[in-house]
DRENGUGU-591219 format. One record per residue (C-alpha): residue number from 0; residue in three letters; x, z, y. Coordinates in nm, 4 decimals. Each point is the difference from the previous one (the first is absolute). Layout:
+-----+-----+----------+----------+----------+
!   i !  aa !        x !        z !        y !
+-----+-----+----------+----------+----------+
! NUM ! Ala !        X !        Z !        Y !
...
+-----+-----+----------+----------+----------+
//
This chain:
+-----+-----+----------+----------+----------+
!   i !  aa !        x !        z !        y !
+-----+-----+----------+----------+----------+
!   0 ! Met !  10.0833 !  14.7182 !  13.6779 !
!   1 ! Ser !  -0.2436 !   0.0432 !  -0.2877 !
!   2 ! Gln !  -0.0369 !   0.3255 !  -0.1896 !
!   3 ! Pro !  -0.1072 !   0.0783 !  -0.3582 !
!   4 ! Thr !  -0.3780 !   0.0140 !  -0.0262 !
!   5 ! His !   0.0063 !   0.2894 !  -0.2495 !
!   6 ! Asp !   0.1422 !   0.2218 !   0.2759 !
!   7 ! Ile !  -0.3159 !  -0.0408 !   0.2121 !
!   8 ! Ala !  -0.2481 !   0.2793 !  -0.0778 !
!   9 ! Ile !  -0.3717 !  -0.0563 !   0.0662 !
!  10 ! Thr !  -0.2804 !   0.2541 !  -0.0394 !
!  11 ! Ala !  -0.3640 !  -0.1095 !  -0.0180 !
!  12 ! Gln !  -0.2708 !   0.2225 !   0.1482 !
!  13 ! Pro !  -0.3637 !  -0.1003 !  -0.0638 !
!  14 ! Thr !  -0.2449 !   0.0559 !   0.2856 !
!  15 ! Ala !  -0.3688 !   0.0928 !   0.0133 !
!  16 ! Asn !  -0.0727 !  -0.3728 !   0.0236 !
!  17 ! Pro !   0.0566 !  -0.1518 !  -0.3473 !
!  18 ! Gln !   0.0955 !  -0.3315 !   0.1601 !
!  19 ! Val !   0.2872 !   0.1530 !   0.2018 !
!  20 ! Cys !   0.3258 !   0.1546 !  -0.1204 !
!  21 ! Thr !   0.2931 !   0.1382 !   0.1996 !
!  22 ! Phe !   0.3601 !  -0.0580 !  -0.1069 !
!  23 ! Arg !   0.2890 !   0.2137 !   0.1269 !
!  24 ! Val !   0.3447 !  -0.1561 !  -0.0194 !
!  25 ! Asp !   0.3211 !   0.2041 !   0.0150 !
!  26 ! Arg !   0.1222 !  -0.1862 !   0.3082 !
!  27 ! Thr !  -0.1351 !  -0.1307 !   0.3299 !
!  28 ! Leu !  -0.1839 !  -0.3295 !  -0.0263 !
!  29 ! His !  -0.0895 !  -0.0433 !   0.3652 !
!  30 ! Glu !   0.0856 !   0.2022 !   0.3087 !
!  31 ! Gly !  -0.2386 !   0.0301 !   0.2933 !
!  32 ! Arg !  -0.3750 !  -0.0492 !   0.0056 !
!  33 ! Ala !  -0.1952 !  -0.0760 !  -0.3137 !
!  34 ! Val !  -0.0610 !  -0.3655 !  -0.0834 !
!  35 ! Arg !  -0.3124 !  -0.1292 !  -0.1689 !
!  36 ! Cys !  -0.0155 !  -0.3300 !  -0.1868 !
!  37 ! Arg !  -0.3215 !  -0.1503 !  -0.1352 !
!  38 ! Asn !   0.1036 !  -0.3294 !  -0.1578 !
!  39 ! Ala !   0.2870 !  -0.2176 !  -0.1177 !
!  40 ! Glu !  -0.0007 !  -0.2017 !   0.3216 !
!  41 ! Glu !   0.0685 !   0.3119 !   0.2082 !
!  42 ! Ala !   0.2649 !   0.1060 !  -0.2529 !
!  43 ! Ala !   0.2106 !  -0.3142 !   0.0526 !
!  44 ! Gly !   0.3485 !   0.0882 !   0.1211 !
!  45 ! Ser !  -0.0141 !   0.3641 !  -0.1161 !
!  46 ! Pro !   0.1634 !   0.0207 !  -0.3471 !
!  47 ! Leu !  -0.1710 !   0.3238 !  -0.1055 !
!  48 ! Leu !  -0.3459 !  -0.1231 !   0.0991 !
!  49 ! Glu !   0.0608 !  -0.3418 !  -0.1538 !
!  50 ! Ala !   0.0969 !   0.1636 !  -0.3302 !
!  51 ! Leu !  -0.3095 !   0.2203 !  -0.0053 !
!  52 ! Phe !  -0.2390 !  -0.2802 !   0.0919 !
!  53 ! Gly !   0.1517 !  -0.2012 !  -0.2840 !
!  54 ! Ile !  -0.2146 !   0.2261 !  -0.2207 !
!  55 ! Ala !  -0.3500 !  -0.1445 !  -0.0190 !
!  56 ! Glu !  -0.1905 !   0.3282 !   0.0253 !
!  57 ! Val !   0.1661 !   0.1218 !   0.3211 !
!  58 ! Arg !  -0.2343 !  -0.0327 !   0.2982 !
!  59 ! Glu !   0.1571 !   0.2303 !   0.2615 !
!  60 ! Val !   0.3310 !   0.1798 !   0.0529 !
!  61 ! Val !   0.0946 !   0.2636 !   0.2564 !
!  62 ! Val !   0.3660 !   0.0983 !   0.0419 !
!  63 ! Met !   0.1218 !   0.3016 !   0.1966 !
!  64 ! Gly !   0.3341 !   0.1682 !  -0.0493 !
!  65 ! Ser !   0.0582 !   0.0343 !  -0.3736 !
!  66 ! Val !  -0.3683 !  -0.0261 !  -0.0899 !
!  67 ! Leu !  -0.2060 !  -0.2987 !  -0.1098 !
!  68 ! Ser !  -0.3779 !   0.0017 !  -0.0272 !
!  69 ! Val !  -0.1347 !  -0.2820 !  -0.2169 !
!  70 ! Ala !  -0.3639 !  -0.1049 !  -0.0297 !
!  71 ! Lys !  -0.1040 !  -0.2197 !  -0.2899 !
!  72 ! Asp !  -0.2806 !  -0.2145 !  -0.1329 !
!  73 ! Gly !  -0.0664 !  -0.0866 !  -0.3626 !
!  74 ! Glu !  -0.0429 !   0.1864 !  -0.3259 !
!  75 ! Arg !   0.3586 !   0.0986 !  -0.0738 !
!  76 ! Gly !   0.0556 !   0.3722 !   0.0464 !
!  77 ! Trp !   0.2971 !   0.1586 !   0.1701 !
!  78 ! Arg !   0.1690 !   0.0868 !  -0.3310 !
!  79 ! Glu !   0.0110 !  -0.3686 !  -0.0851 !
!  80 ! Leu !   0.0651 !  -0.1243 !   0.3529 !
!  81 ! Gly !   0.2577 !   0.2669 !   0.0890 !
!  82 ! Pro !   0.2960 !  -0.1496 !  -0.1895 !
!  83 ! Asp !  -0.0533 !  -0.3378 !   0.1710 !
!  84 ! Leu !  -0.0111 !   0.1684 !   0.3397 !
!  85 ! Gly !   0.3094 !   0.2047 !  -0.0855 !
!  86 ! Arg !   0.1947 !  -0.3125 !  -0.0931 !
!  87 ! Ala !  -0.1080 !  -0.1711 !   0.3236 !
!  88 ! Ile !   0.1025 !   0.2976 !   0.2136 !
!  89 ! Arg !   0.3316 !   0.0517 !  -0.1794 !
!  90 ! Gly !   0.0862 !  -0.3695 !   0.0145 !
!  91 ! Ala !  -0.0608 !  -0.0162 !   0.3750 !
!  92 ! Val !   0.1920 !   0.3223 !   0.0697 !
!  93 ! Ala !   0.2904 !  -0.1005 !  -0.2259 !
!  94 ! Ser !   0.0538 !  -0.3222 !   0.1963 !
!  95 ! Gly !   0.1490 !   0.2149 !   0.2765 !
!  96 ! Gly !  -0.1512 !  -0.1915 !   0.2930 !
!  97 ! Pro !  -0.2737 !   0.0962 !   0.2491 !
!  98 ! Leu !  -0.3281 !   0.0530 !  -0.1835 !
!  99 ! Ile !  -0.2401 !  -0.0561 !   0.2906 !
! 100 ! Ala !   0.0379 !  -0.2759 !   0.2579 !
! 101 ! Ala !   0.0634 !   0.1385 !   0.3490 !
! 102 ! Glu !  -0.2754 !  -0.2121 !   0.1524 !
! 103 ! Phe !  -0.2477 !   0.1382 !  -0.2557 !
! 104 ! Ala !   0.0762 !   0.3567 !   0.1027 !
! 105 ! Asp !  -0.0441 !  -0.0909 !   0.3666 !
! 106 ! Arg !  -0.3665 !  -0.0876 !  -0.0651 !
! 107 ! Thr !  -0.0996 !   0.3620 !  -0.0674 !
! 108 ! Pro !  -0.1496 !   0.1661 !   0.3108 !
! 109 ! Ala !   0.1282 !   0.3317 !   0.1331 !
! 110 ! Glu !  -0.1833 !   0.3234 !  -0.0839 !
! 111 ! Asp !  -0.1524 !   0.0371 !   0.3456 !
! 112 ! Glu !  -0.1367 !  -0.3547 !  -0.0191 !
! 113 ! Ile !  -0.1564 !   0.0698 !  -0.3398 !
! 114 ! Arg !  -0.1530 !   0.3234 !   0.1275 !
! 115 ! Ala !  -0.1513 !  -0.1730 !   0.3025 !
! 116 ! Glu !  -0.1533 !  -0.2734 !  -0.2155 !
! 117 ! Val !  -0.1429 !   0.2483 !  -0.2525 !
! 118 ! Glu !  -0.1498 !   0.2099 !   0.2788 !
! 119 ! Lys !  -0.1708 !  -0.3131 !   0.1361 !
! 120 ! Val !  -0.1479 !  -0.0704 !  -0.3433 !
! 121 ! Leu !  -0.1265 !   0.3571 !  -0.0355 !
! 122 ! Ala !  -0.1568 !  -0.0110 !   0.3467 !
! 123 ! Ala !  -0.1647 !  -0.3381 !  -0.0451 !
! 124 ! His !  -0.0897 !  -0.0213 !  -0.3681 !
! 125 ! Val !   0.0154 !   0.3405 !  -0.1681 !
! 126 ! Asn !  -0.1032 !   0.2878 !   0.2211 !
! 127 ! Pro !  -0.3187 !  -0.1664 !   0.1323 !
! 128 ! Gln !  -0.1127 !  -0.0449 !  -0.3624 !
! 129 ! Ile !   0.0584 !   0.3590 !  -0.1119 !
! 130 ! Ala !  -0.1095 !   0.1626 !   0.3282 !
! 131 ! Ser !  -0.3603 !  -0.0010 !  -0.1258 !
! 132 ! His !   0.1140 !   0.2486 !  -0.2660 !
! 133 ! Gly !   0.1859 !   0.2083 !   0.2574 !
! 134 ! Gly !   0.3376 !  -0.1169 !  -0.1248 !
! 135 ! His !   0.3120 !  -0.1464 !   0.1539 !
! 136 ! Val !   0.3480 !  -0.1105 !  -0.1128 !
! 137 ! Glu !   0.3248 !   0.0383 !   0.1956 !
! 138 ! Val !   0.3621 !  -0.1056 !  -0.0486 !
! 139 ! Thr !   0.2335 !   0.2982 !  -0.0284 !
! 140 ! Asp !   0.3242 !  -0.1824 !  -0.0705 !
! 141 ! Val !   0.1616 !  -0.3308 !  -0.0902 !
! 142 ! Gln !   0.3206 !  -0.0006 !  -0.2043 !
! 143 ! Gly !   0.1392 !  -0.3431 !  -0.0606 !
! 144 ! Thr !  -0.3074 !  -0.1962 !  -0.1058 !
! 145 ! Thr !  -0.1848 !   0.3028 !  -0.1429 !
! 146 ! Val !  -0.2935 !   0.1284 !   0.2062 !
! 147 ! Tyr !  -0.1165 !   0.3624 !  -0.0244 !
! 148 ! Leu !  -0.3636 !   0.0718 !   0.0843 !
! 149 ! Val !  -0.2209 !   0.3047 !   0.0403 !
! 150 ! Met !  -0.3761 !  -0.0078 !  -0.0470 !
! 151 ! Gly !  -0.2006 !   0.2377 !   0.2168 !
! 152 ! Gly !  -0.3542 !   0.1026 !   0.0762 !
! 153 ! Gly !  -0.2441 !  -0.0936 !  -0.2739 !
! 154 ! Cys !   0.2722 !  -0.1751 !  -0.2026 !
! 155 ! Gln !   0.2158 !   0.3101 !  -0.0399 !
! 156 ! Gly !  -0.0872 !   0.1578 !  -0.3338 !
! 157 ! Cys !  -0.2644 !  -0.2633 !  -0.0770 !
! 158 ! Ala !  -0.0342 !  -0.0916 !  -0.3675 !
! 159 ! Ser !  -0.0044 !  -0.3680 !   0.0998 !
! 160 ! Ala !   0.3140 !   0.0204 !   0.2149 !
! 161 ! Ser !   0.2248 !  -0.1724 !  -0.2555 !
! 162 ! Gln !  -0.2471 !  -0.2875 !  -0.0324 !
! 163 ! Thr !  -0.0255 !  -0.0272 !   0.3779 !
! 164 ! Leu !   0.3767 !  -0.0132 !   0.0247 !
! 165 ! Arg !   0.0553 !  -0.2574 !  -0.2744 !
! 166 ! His !  -0.2938 !  -0.2328 !   0.0568 !
! 167 ! Gly !  -0.0458 !   0.0352 !   0.3748 !
! 168 ! Val !   0.2993 !   0.1308 !   0.1900 !
! 169 ! Glu !   0.2774 !  -0.1432 !  -0.2163 !
! 170 ! Lys !  -0.1713 !  -0.3363 !  -0.0371 !
! 171 ! Ala !  -0.0411 !  -0.0342 !   0.3768 !
! 172 ! Ile !   0.3592 !   0.0982 !   0.0772 !
! 173 ! Arg !   0.1451 !  -0.2369 !  -0.2579 !
! 174 ! Gln !  -0.2226 !  -0.2829 !   0.1240 !
! 175 ! Tyr !   0.1168 !   0.0266 !   0.3605 !
! 176 ! Val !   0.3524 !   0.1508 !  -0.0240 !
! 177 ! Ser !   0.1873 !  -0.1868 !  -0.2713 !
! 178 ! Ala !   0.3262 !   0.1920 !   0.0565 !
! 179 ! Val !  -0.1485 !   0.3226 !  -0.1415 !
! 180 ! Thr !   0.1204 !   0.0578 !  -0.3556 !
! 181 ! Glu !  -0.1455 !   0.3432 !  -0.0762 !
! 182 ! Ile !  -0.2819 !   0.2154 !   0.1368 !
! 183 ! Val !   0.0105 !   0.3747 !  -0.0658 !
! 184 ! Asp !  -0.2868 !   0.2439 !   0.0613 !
! 185 ! Val !   0.1554 !   0.3318 !   0.1064 !
! 186 ! Thr !  -0.3316 !   0.1757 !   0.0623 !
! 187 ! Asp !  -0.0450 !   0.3402 !  -0.1600 !
! 188 ! His !  -0.3440 !  -0.0699 !  -0.1464 !
! 189 ! Ala !  -0.0121 !   0.3408 !  -0.1670 !
! 190 ! Ser !   0.0036 !   0.1915 !   0.3271 !
! 191 ! Gly !  -0.2900 !   0.0098 !   0.2405 !
! 192 ! Thr !   0.1660 !   0.1996 !   0.2763 !
! 193 ! Asn !   0.3446 !  -0.1555 !   0.0031 !
! 194 ! Pro !  -0.0620 !  -0.3625 !  -0.0894 !
! 195 ! Tyr !   0.3525 !  -0.1388 !   0.0273 !
! 196 ! Tyr !   0.3187 !   0.0668 !  -0.1894 !
! 197 ! Arg !   0.2713 !   0.1238 !   0.2313 !
+-----+-----+----------+----------+----------+
//
């Protein structure tokens, strides 16, 4: 049974990346593991994803619980794009049916699988590169499709750590482990004696 779209509250939260915005909806969109969709072909059969990829600028969508993360291309800013996204989300939710196809959700690997794959990437492609600077990167946790990393040795507290993370570590992980949707550095770069947040 459909419901009035004006009753569906959505809050937009910009991120540090100007091409990505998070939207919180006042109800659950998808239970279970996060799903990540990168194009209209993958979206087929999932009404929420189909609606969002009907907007030309949308290039990637991640759905987990009541939260959507949308990445865009193009010149339109979020203030202009937001109302279109809101209408797409509300329309899909108001239809009253399942928003994500069950077979789509089944494609997302479990957390332990993601962790194992990321650790392989760090061992093979990341840590050998930064070892010459005395640095290393480790996985501390995986929650859903979000990976939490700590940088140690020469990377901890280094002024170039954020560049290393974004252009080296993150690029490598995303290249080899497509299920990862977010990478978070939880290193305490301000502390030399206790390098990790606890």
